[in-house]
C-alpha positions in Angstrom: 21.5 62.0 -18.8 22.0 61.7 -15.0 25.3 60.7 -13.1 24.8 58.1 -10.5 26.9 59.8 -7.8 24.5 62.6 -7.4 22.6 62.7 -4.1 19.4 60.7 -3.8 17.3 63.8 -3.4 18.5 65.3 -6.8 18.3 61.9 -8.5 14.7 61.3 -7.2 13.3 64.6 -8.1 14.9 64.4 -11.6 13.4 61.0 -12.2 10.0 62.0 -10.7 9.9 64.7 -13.3 10.6 62.7 -16.4 9.4 59.4 -17.9 12.7 58.6 -19.4 16.4 58.8 -18.3 19.9 57.6 -19.0 21.8 57.2 -15.7 25.5 56.9 -16.2 28.7 56.1 -13.9 26.5 53.4 -12.1 29.2 51.2 -10.7 29.2 51.1 -7.2 25.9 53.1 -6.9 24.1 50.1 -8.4 21.9 49.2 -5.4 21.2 52.8 -4.4 20.0 53.5 -8.1 17.9 50.3 -8.3 16.1 51.3 -5.3 15.4 54.7 -6.5 14.3 53.5 -9.9 11.8 51.3 -7.8 10.6 54.2 -5.8 9.9 56.4 -9.1 8.3 53.8 -11.1 11.1 53.3 -13.6 12.6 49.8 -12.5 10.1 47.7 -14.7 11.2 49.6 -17.9 14.7 49.7 -17.2 17.6 48.0 -18.7 21.5 47.9 -17.9 23.9 48.2 -20.8 27.5 46.7 -19.9 30.5 47.7 -22.2 28.5 49.6 -24.5 29.6 49.9 -28.2 32.1 47.1 -27.4 32.3 43.3 -28.4 31.3 42.8 -24.8 28.2 44.7 -24.8 25.4 43.2 -22.8 21.8 44.5 -22.3 19.8 43.2 -19.6 16.4 44.1 -18.0 17.4 45.6 -14.5 14.8 43.1 -12.9 17.0 40.2 -14.0 20.0 41.2 -11.9 20.3 39.4 -8.6 20.6 41.6 -5.5 24.2 40.8 -5.1 25.3 41.4 -8.8 27.2 44.5 -9.7 27.4 45.1 -13.4 30.6 47.0 -14.3 31.1 49.7 -17.0 27.3 50.3 -17.2 24.7 52.6 -17.8 21.0 52.3 -16.9 18.2 53.2 -19.5 14.9 53.6 -17.9 11.4 54.2 -19.1 8.0 54.4 -17.1 5.8 55.8 -19.9 2.7 54.0 -21.6 4.1 53.3 -25.1 5.9 50.0 -25.4 9.8 50.0 -26.2 12.2 47.3 -27.3 14.2 45.6 -24.7 
């Protein structure tokens, strides 16, 4: 689990070292995190979970968010491995 407020260098190093990660506290860091996931090869296999475990829960592929959209109360789950996983 990686907190989004970490510096880019730290997040990049952690993401490059693992095929899967959960990024929490995304909020205002969304654009920066999306860019880092693109750099590290995680973007295509990433989903955004909004309002997890509530009646308002929504799970959406990262690639479906417009560049001006900012999901609120969200976590990003990402995977860049070879095995298929449900979305």
